[in-house]
N, C-alpha and C positions, 0 to 999 in steps of 0.2 A: 504493500499499500505506499503511494507516494504521498507525500506531505508539501504543504505550501511554507516553506521556511524563508518568511519574509523579512525577518530580523536579520538574516544573513548569517550563515555559518561558513562563508568562503573565507579561507584564511591565507590568502595570496601573499601578505605582505610578513607571513611569519616564516622563520628559518626553516626549511625542510627537516622533518623528523626531529625537531628541537627536544621532545620529551625522551629522546634516547640519550641525548647528551647533556642534558640538565636535569638537576634534582628539583624537585618541587618547590624547594626554599629559592632556587636561584631564577626561575621563572618570572617573567614580566607579568603584569596583569592581563595583558592580551593573550599571552601564553596559557595563563592560567584559565582564562574563560573559554579559551578554544577547546581546552580539555573536555569541555562539557559536551557529550555527543547529542542531547536534545531528546534522549529517551524519555524523559519526564518520570522515570520510575521513583526518584527522589521527592516528587510531588504527592506520591501515594501514603497514605496513612499506614502505619504499621503498628503492630503491638509486639510487647517484649515481655519474654518469661524473665522475671527478676532473679530467678534462681540460677538459670542456665545461660541467661543472655540470648537466648534464640530468639530470632526476630521471624514474625510472621507478618507478610505482607498482605494488604487488602487490596480490593479494586477500587478503593474509594479515593478519590482526587481533591486537591485542594480547590477551593472556590476560586483562587486567582488563575488557574490553568486555563490558558487559551488552548482549547481542542484543534483549531485550525492550523495552529502554528507549533504546538506542543511546547509552547513557552509559557512563561509567567506573563500575567497580563500587567503587572506592576513589579517588575523586578527590583526596580531602586528602592521602593517602599515594601517590598514583601515581608521583611523581618519586624517592621513596625505594624504592619496591618494582620499579620499571621503569627501570633505569639509563639507557636511550636516549630516554626520555620528556621532551619538551621542553615547558617551560612557556612559553606564548607572552607575551613581554613587550616593551616599546618597543624595546629592544637588538635583539630577535631581528627585529623588523619593519623593522629599517634596511635588511635586503636580503632579503625574504620570497621568494625565489624557489623555494624548496623546499616552500612550502605550496601547496595544491590552488589552482587559479586562481579558484575560486569561494569561497574562504574570506573571512569577513567582515573578518577582521583584515588579510590581504593587500590585499583591495579598498579598504578604507580607507586603508591604508598607501600605496597606489598613487593615491590621490585619484580611485577609480572608485566608483560607486554599487552599492548592494546590489542583487541581483536580485529581481525580483518574487516569486519563491517564499520569499524569507528570511522568518521568522516575524516579524521586527520589521516588514516592509512589508506581508505579508499579515495579519497578526493571527491566523494558524493556524498552530501548530507542525507540522501534518501536511502541509502544502505542501511541505516538504523532501522528503519521502517521495514524496507524490503526483506531485511534478515529475521523480521519478527521480535525485534528488541525495543519497539516503541510500544507505548500504552494504548495509544489512540484507538477508540472503538471498543476497548474493553474494560472501560471504567465508569464510574457512576459520581457525580458530585457529591461532595460531602453534606451539601445542603438536602440533599434527597435520599440520603443512605440510611439513615437511622443508626442502628447498634453496629459498631465496627467488628464484632466479633461473627456477625452474620454474613460478611464480606472476605473472609480469608480466601486466599488464591494460593496454588503451587506453581504458578507459571513464572515465577520469579524467585531467584534464590541469593 
């Protein structure tokens, strides 16, 4: 399924394969932002078992998620408008267990390669969706969802 990625995820001005040669701490803000593949999995609500730290993803997305672009409709103010929205920082990546296993920030923090479908690798922002890694069409807005435990999914690890 192709998406309209109007905010632009083209990264022509970035050094090719910068993520292979720089640590997360060395990246510029443009490089840091380019790591986001636009899958929107981080916009899904999740539950955590406090004893085991196991994460259970739901198919419930944040009300700020724009399903046309798979991007936040108010990215600049998201942390103010959504109290539990987490801004990914180096501190957060010290223990990224709660992020999806396909998240570029988590993968690089764990010293793993980016997948072939990642736009920085493929050169095409639509490979995220063509490979089945986007959430569009499989979720419900938090405003309509009700209890989160009724929306557990197993298609995100």
